[in-house]
C-alpha positions as CSV (number, residue, x, y, z in Angstrom):
1,M,34.1,9.8,100.8
2,K,30.8,8.9,99.2
3,A,32.3,9.5,95.8
4,I,35.2,7.1,96.5
5,A,32.7,4.4,97.7
6,W,30.6,5.0,94.6
7,Y,33.6,4.6,92.3
8,L,34.8,1.4,94.1
9,G,31.3,0.0,93.8
10,L,31.2,0.8,90.1
11,M,34.5,-0.9,89.6
12,V,33.4,-4.0,91.4
13,V,30.1,-4.2,89.4
14,G,32.1,-3.6,86.2
15,G,34.5,-6.4,87.1
16,F,31.7,-8.8,87.6
17,L,30.2,-7.9,84.2
18,V,33.5,-8.5,82.5
19,V,33.9,-11.9,84.2
20,T,30.3,-13.1,83.6
21,T,29.8,-11.7,80.1
22,P,30.4,-14.5,77.5
23,H,33.0,-13.5,74.9
24,P,33.0,-15.0,71.4
25,N,35.8,-17.5,71.0
26,V,37.1,-17.3,67.4
27,S,38.7,-20.8,67.7
28,A,35.3,-22.3,68.6
29,E,33.7,-21.1,65.4
30,T,33.0,-23.5,62.5
31,I,33.8,-22.1,59.1
32,Q,32.7,-23.6,55.7
33,R,35.1,-23.3,52.8
34,T,35.4,-24.6,49.3
35,V,38.7,-25.3,47.5
36,R,39.4,-26.5,43.9
37,G,42.5,-28.4,43.1
38,T,44.0,-31.8,42.3
39,V,43.6,-35.0,44.3
40,T,47.0,-35.9,45.7
41,A,46.0,-38.8,48.0
42,T,43.2,-40.6,49.7
43,N,43.4,-42.9,52.7
44,L,40.8,-45.6,52.9
45,T,42.4,-47.5,55.7
46,V,41.6,-45.0,58.5
47,D,38.3,-44.2,60.1
48,P,37.1,-41.7,59.0
49,Q,38.8,-41.9,55.6
50,T,40.8,-38.9,54.4
51,I,41.4,-36.9,51.2
52,V,44.3,-34.6,50.3
53,I,44.0,-31.9,47.7
54,K,46.7,-29.6,46.3
55,V,45.4,-26.1,45.5
56,I,47.2,-23.5,43.5
57,Q,46.4,-20.1,45.0
58,P,46.1,-16.9,42.9
59,N,49.6,-15.8,44.1
60,K,50.9,-19.2,42.6
61,E,51.6,-20.7,46.0
62,E,50.6,-24.2,46.7
63,L,48.1,-25.0,49.5
64,I,47.7,-28.6,50.7
65,V,44.3,-29.3,52.2
66,G,43.7,-32.6,54.0
67,A,40.2,-33.4,55.3
68,R,38.4,-36.3,57.0
69,V,35.7,-37.9,54.9
70,P,32.9,-39.3,57.0
71,T,30.3,-41.6,55.5
72,S,27.9,-38.7,55.4
73,T,30.1,-36.8,52.8
74,R,28.4,-36.5,49.4
75,I,30.9,-37.6,46.7
76,T,30.0,-37.1,43.0
77,R,31.5,-37.4,39.6
78,G,29.3,-35.3,37.2
79,K,25.8,-36.2,38.4
80,K,26.7,-39.7,39.5
81,T,27.3,-40.6,43.2
82,V,30.7,-42.4,43.7
83,Q,32.8,-43.6,46.6
84,L,36.1,-42.2,47.8
85,A,37.8,-45.3,46.5
86,D,36.7,-44.3,43.0
87,L,38.7,-41.1,43.1
88,K,42.1,-41.2,41.3
89,V,45.3,-39.2,42.1
90,G,45.5,-36.4,39.6
91,E,41.8,-35.8,39.2
92,R,40.5,-32.2,39.5
93,A,38.2,-31.9,42.5
94,E,36.2,-29.4,44.4
95,V,35.9,-30.0,48.1
96,T,33.6,-28.2,50.5
97,Y,34.6,-28.6,54.1
98,L,33.9,-27.4,57.6
99,K,36.9,-26.0,59.5
100,S,36.5,-26.4,63.2
101,P,38.8,-26.7,66.2
102,D,38.7,-30.5,65.6
103,G,40.1,-30.1,62.1
104,L,38.7,-30.2,58.6
105,V,35.7,-32.4,57.7
106,A,34.6,-32.7,54.1
107,Q,30.9,-32.0,53.5
108,S,31.0,-32.7,49.7
109,I,33.5,-33.7,47.1
110,H,32.9,-33.2,43.4
111,V,35.3,-34.6,40.8
112,R,35.3,-33.6,37.1
């Protein structure tokens, strides 16, 4: 009888530990990535502004990446700082962005 009570108590304590222990949530993580590709579009009329890049992956598949471009995003051409409005469709660009549950947010854009 004592053994049964002990096992039941152990199960109850184990259940509380499972319920109260924080579990990492993969979707809540923020991941930084960098892609290199061709500028296919920019949208200056929305807030925050956006950029779309077409990336050719090593397996020759196309990947389209669209990211918000807040005012804090560093945008450069060579060593010179430029604005998103200065970018042209067809230019080669490298975009470093944060991927979060809220979407993609560009941290830096460098055009060549």
